[in-house]
C-alpha positions, 0 to 999 in steps of 0.5 A: 506462497508468494503474492504480489501486492500493488498498493496506492493511497491518495488524498485530494487536498493533501491533507484532504479526503483520502482513500486506498487502493490494493490489488493482490495477485499471484505472480502470474498476474491473476487478481485474487483480491482488491480493496478500494476504500475511503479512509477519511481525511489524511495526507498522501503519505498516510494514505500510502502507508494505510494502503500498504498495511491493508495490502499486507493484511489481505496477503496474509489472509490469503496465506502468503508467506512471501510478498512483493510490494509494488507502489509508486511512493519512493518515500515509503519504499525507502523508509521501509528499507531503512534508506530514509529515516521516518521523521514526521511524528504522524508517520512513525506509528504507521511505519512501525505497524507496517514493519511489524506486518512485514515481519510476519512474512518469511520474505518480502521486497518492495519496488517502486514503479511509475504511477502508470505501472500501478494503474489498477491500484491508482484507479481503485483510489480514485473510484473510492474518492469518487464514491464509485466503490 
């Protein structure tokens, strides 16, 4: 089963209070699950990876064997596809955890979209940071 996983992470202050937003849907756009939660103090990139990892966990729990990841972080997408190296020491374990999680899917792909096209996940990040979720 293929699922689409929209992910976003953000920090106010970078690093600062951080949160993740995840929206898991079927290919037709029906939302099956969503997550909005604070993750403590982190950088934007750490929050992006944490959102990705959580989204992959949720997709796996829903029975996906194929995932399409949609995010607004070109850095994370390029690191996952191998186009960019992971240089920052704090990012290396998160990258490893994400690639290990991706290995559990028969097929995966990631695409980067402008923030406006990832609005639902972005709104979940802000709701968590604002204490609304």
